[in-house]
Structure formats: structure tokens, C-alpha cells
C-alpha positions, 0 to 999 in steps of 0.5 A: 556574561549574558546575565551581566548584559541583562544587568547592564540594560536594567541599570540603563533603564533604571537611570533613564526611565525609572523613578530616579531617586528611589531606583538609585538608592535601592537598585543602582548603588548596590550594583555599582561594585558589580559594574566595576568588577565587569571591567576586568577582562582576560583579553589582556595579553599580560594575563596568563588566563587569556591563552586558554579562553575560547575566541567566542567567549573572548568576543562576548567578554569584550562586548560586556567590557565595552558595554560596562564602560558606557554604563559606568560613564552613565552612572558617573554623570547621572543627575539622580544623586542631586535629589538625594541625601549627601550620604549617597555621595559618600557611598559612591566614593566608598565603592570607588575607593575599593575599586581603586585598589583592585588587582586588575588594572582595568578596574583601577583605570575605570575608577579613575575615569569614573571619578573624573566625571563624577567629581565634575558632575557633582562638584557643587554638592561635595562637602569639603571632606568628600572633595578631600576623599576624591582627591586622595583616591586619585592621588593614590593612583598616580603611582600605579605600576600601569601607565594606563592607570597613572595617566588616567589618574593624572587626567582626572586630577587635572580636571579636579585641580582646574575647578579648585580655588588657587589658594588651595592648589598653591598649598598642595603644590608647595606640599608636593614640591617638598616631596619631589625634592626629597624623592630624586634618585641620589648617587649611591656612595660605597663605604670603604671596605664594604663587600656586597656579600657581607650586607645582611639580607634584612638590610637589603630588604630594608633598602629595597623597601626604601627605594620602592617608597622613594620611587612611589613618592617621586612619581606621585609628586611629579605627576601631581605637579604636572597636573597642576601645570596642565590645569592652568592652560591660559593663566600663570598663577604664582605657584606655576613657576615653582611647580615647573622648576621642581619637575625640571629637576626630575627631567634628567636621566640620573634623576628619574626613570624614563616614565617620569621623564616622558611625562615631564617632557610632555607637560612642559611641551604643552605649557610651551604651546599654550603660554609661550606663543602669543602672551609669553611676555605677560606670563614671563613676568611671573618667573624669575631667572632661575625658573625660566632657565629650568623651563628652558632645560626641558623645552629647548631642543639640544644643539646638534653639536652639543 
């Protein structure tokens, strides 16, 4: 841990006091994977290893973890990449892609936070391909099993979509609306004369894999659409009512799990706060009657006697 603390100080000095361009190429970029690795911690109660760790070691580990969160943030907003070649941006994205698949959720969460700041700070330096790579990394984290990671990814995606042209966002919204329609929980129909014991093991495994894929598609598509809604806090582009109508169908207990329903509720409540107060009559013109009813299904409070 002491060596990690020394390395962190070295990186900070290189960013703020060194020859920015050469230091980043030669020193900071090769150390970036180590920075993400340092974000993993055994203090998490869900990790079995934490029970056998000495309290003093835990305190030192927590200090290293906190310090590297700042260091990763410093690297993400550093302007040193502005002086280099475009390949440096791609090299950073490659490191972030690896970190987004790490076994520790803290590292995956750190990758989402890093990409949120990194993409925002270097937006105008990104090529079309690099923008697509950054977005694909974030989208892959939307369906993460840890709520902390998926929430961080959704916040990052909201910022990315806010800086994306409406025409491109509309294409993406239409794509994920289609995925959302196909991924709702459907009522299972039992075949006549079929017994659970008679179902083959391979068939059970196949059904489980299909269900896992459906659940991932549902969470990814709903979170993406919610991010698209939150990315427009004061405007109502034509695709927004379509996204709201699509996510509202996942707000019922029979259609989606609790985590997805909570995100939809918070998203539509935020939309109500920002759009349905002062200029609602202006925003309302973009909606048709079906879309308004879908929105009211989520934001309206049920009657006591209902």
C-alpha cells in the first residue's frame, strides 16, 4: 500500500508539474491500469476476504482507495491529451474497456465515473469511432448486477447523450424502444400434460439463459431510455414522448423487477418536476393522448380508495 501511495503522488506531480505531453505518453498512460486496480477494496462487507483483514490494514487500504479515486478523476479531466496524437485517446479507451469488465464492482464503477469526465473533457477531440466506443462501454455497464455500477453508468450516459445531436439520439432511442418492447416479462403458459420433472436439463438451462438475456436487455434498454429522458431537462424533442411511453410499460410489477421500476419512477418524477410546472402547456403539444396517459400512469399518485 505504501508503494501505491508513492505511485499516486508521482502521477499527480507528473500531471501538474512535469512535461505534460511526454510524461503522459511515457509514464501516466502505462500506469493507468494500476490506478483502476487500486480501486478494488476488501472493506466491502460482501467480500469474504474482509473478515480476516487487520483493522490498521483496512484503514490504510481505505486511504489508498480514496486517494486513487481522486487520481483517476485528475487523469480523466487532464488536458495533457490535447497536445498529443489521437491514438492516445484510443489507448485510454482500451484501458477503460478492460476496467469495465473487472471482477470487482468498485473498479467497474470507477470506469463509469472516469468515462463520464473523460468523454466530457475531450468531446471535441473524439472521432466518430471513439465516441461509439465510449458509448458502447457505458451501455455495457447499464445491466451490471451492482446497483452502484448501473447508476453510475446511467449518469455517465445522461451526460454523453446531452452533448449528442438530437438526430443521433433519436436513432438510438428508436433502437432501444424496440429492444424494450421485446424484453418485458411475459406470463408463462403451461402446456397441457407437461410436468416439471419431465423437462430436460438442457431445456431448463436454455430457458435460464434466455431469461438472463431478456433481463439484461430489459435493464439496458430501460436505463438507456431513462438516460435519454434525463438528458433533456428543459426541452421536449420529438423522441422524448416515445421514450416515456416505452418505459411506462415497464413500470408495473408484472412487467419488470423492482430495480427497473424504481429507476422509471425516479426518471418520470424528475421529468414531472422539470417539465410539468411552468411550461407544461408548451411541452404537452409534443405528446399525443396515449403518451400523456402513459406518463400519468407513472407520475400520478393512486387514490386512497383505488
